[in-house]
Kinemage of the C-alpha trace (Angstrom):
@kinemage 1
@onewidth
@group {chain A} dominant
@subgroup {mainchain}
@vectorlist {calphas} color= white
{ca met a 1} P 42.179 -4.584 44.496
{ca ala a 2} L 41.977 -1.824 42.025
{ca ala a 3} L 43.034 0.830 44.604
{ca ala a 4} L 46.221 -1.068 45.374
{ca ala a 5} L 47.285 -1.193 41.652
{ca gly a 6} L 46.125 2.390 40.844
{ca pro a 7} L 49.319 4.491 41.215
{ca glu a 8} L 51.582 1.713 39.989
{ca ala a 9} L 49.465 0.999 36.943
{ca ala a 10} L 49.284 4.647 36.129
{ca ala a 11} L 53.026 4.997 36.436
{ca glu a 12} L 53.450 2.049 34.072
{ca asp a 13} L 50.946 3.317 31.581
{ca ala a 14} L 52.863 6.629 31.415
{ca gly a 15} L 56.012 4.736 30.428
{ca gly a 16} L 54.219 2.411 27.957
{ca ala a 17} L 54.160 2.865 24.204
{ca gly a 18} L 51.463 5.120 22.910
{ca pro a 19} L 51.055 7.584 20.176
{ca gly a 20} L 53.950 9.868 20.005
{ca ala a 21} L 55.914 7.888 22.553
{ca gly a 22} L 59.619 8.195 22.268
{ca pro a 23} L 62.054 5.336 21.341
{ca gly a 24} L 62.736 4.437 25.003
{ca ala a 25} L 59.052 4.470 25.934
{ca ala a 26} L 58.321 1.619 23.497
{ca arg a 27} L 60.474 -0.639 25.592
{ca gly a 28} L 59.295 0.790 28.980
{ca ala a 29} L 62.737 2.272 29.917
{ca arg a 30} L 63.003 5.918 30.766
{ca leu a 31} L 66.744 6.120 31.459
{ca pro a 32} L 68.951 6.272 28.368
{ca leu a 33} L 70.266 2.736 27.741
{ca ser a 34} L 73.400 4.145 26.311
{ca arg a 35} L 74.259 5.824 29.713
{ca val a 36} L 73.464 2.576 31.548
{ca lys a 37} L 75.616 0.551 29.227
{ca ala a 38} L 78.477 3.098 29.732
{ca leu a 39} L 78.140 2.595 33.518
{ca val a 40} L 78.219 -1.231 33.093
{ca lys a 41} L 81.336 -0.935 30.832
{ca ala a 42} L 83.033 1.214 33.470
{ca asp a 43} L 83.242 -1.925 35.709
{ca pro a 44} L 86.476 -3.735 34.838
{ca asp a 45} L 84.877 -7.075 35.923
{ca val a 46} L 82.301 -6.837 33.163
{ca ser a 47} L 83.442 -7.681 29.671
{ca leu a 48} L 80.169 -7.887 27.846
{ca ala a 49} L 76.526 -6.963 28.588
{ca ser a 50} L 73.563 -7.962 26.413
{ca his a 51} L 70.999 -5.458 25.396
{ca glu a 52} L 68.462 -7.306 27.655
{ca ala a 53} L 70.778 -7.117 30.689
{ca val a 54} L 71.299 -3.358 30.104
{ca phe a 55} L 67.477 -2.908 29.833
{ca val a 56} L 66.859 -4.881 33.074
{ca leu a 57} L 69.536 -2.808 34.895
{ca ala a 58} L 67.850 0.382 33.670
{ca arg a 59} L 64.485 -0.616 34.641
{ca ala a 60} L 65.703 -1.738 38.089
{ca ala a 61} L 67.349 1.575 38.639
{ca glu a 62} L 64.165 3.367 37.577
{ca leu a 63} L 62.110 1.317 40.137
{ca phe a 64} L 64.743 1.946 42.787
{ca val a 65} L 64.678 5.716 42.306
{ca glu a 66} L 60.853 5.691 42.249
{ca asn a 67} L 60.709 3.781 45.413
{ca ile a 68} L 63.079 5.880 47.453
{ca ala a 69} L 61.581 9.093 46.099
{ca lys a 70} L 58.108 7.998 47.162
{ca asp a 71} L 59.386 7.166 50.635
{ca ala a 72} L 61.327 10.445 50.870
{ca phe a 73} L 58.181 12.388 49.709
{ca val a 74} L 56.361 11.008 52.647
{ca phe a 75} L 58.816 12.814 54.935
{ca ala a 76} L 58.573 16.045 52.834
{ca gln a 77} L 54.789 15.926 53.268
{ca gln a 78} L 55.141 15.468 57.003
{ca gly a 79} L 57.213 18.648 56.935
{ca lys a 80} L 54.360 20.264 54.964
{ca arg a 81} L 56.589 20.657 51.829
{ca lys a 82} L 56.260 19.596 48.236
{ca thr a 83} L 60.010 19.728 47.518
{ca leu a 84} L 62.219 16.798 48.383
{ca gln a 85} L 65.344 17.819 50.410
{ca arg a 86} L 68.305 15.801 51.309
{ca lys a 87} L 67.066 15.381 54.844
{ca asp a 88} L 64.011 13.643 53.411
{ca leu a 89} L 66.267 11.079 51.668
{ca asp a 90} L 68.315 10.718 54.859
{ca asn a 91} L 65.074 10.064 56.794
{ca ala a 92} L 63.898 7.506 54.264
{ca ile a 93} L 67.254 5.738 54.283
{ca glu a 94} L 67.139 5.545 58.135
{ca ala a 95} L 63.364 4.554 58.330
{ca val a 96} L 63.150 1.930 55.594
{ca asp a 97} L 65.028 -1.336 56.082
{ca glu a 98} L 65.344 -1.892 52.290
{ca phe a 99} L 67.657 1.201 52.138
{ca ala a 100} L 69.864 0.266 55.053
{ca phe a 101} L 72.768 -0.448 52.649
{ca leu a 102} L 72.767 3.303 51.759
{ca glu a 103} L 73.449 4.481 55.334
{ca gly a 104} L 76.438 6.786 55.405
{ca thr a 105} L 76.685 7.086 51.540
{ca leu a 106} L 75.230 10.612 51.474
{ca asp a 107} L 77.746 11.973 54.002
């Protein structure tokens, strides 16, 4: 069981509060909440967004980016590369059903 939680637990520990952690790290968010709130306010259908809602959206975005980057990195490794390229993201979008909604968005 410990092996399954290893990388995820390490990623969460890196974002947790610790000595010298920044203000965003205390809450677990790495994206600037002010930027996320600005994106939320850009939607004309949204009139108000609580701090908690903005935090949840920021955390969801972080998890989404982490997930797609990990899947794309698998394709980079298959190509014997350490650097992600656009084709790796395209391959991850095509291969993983969770990302089907993104098909055609990078064109």
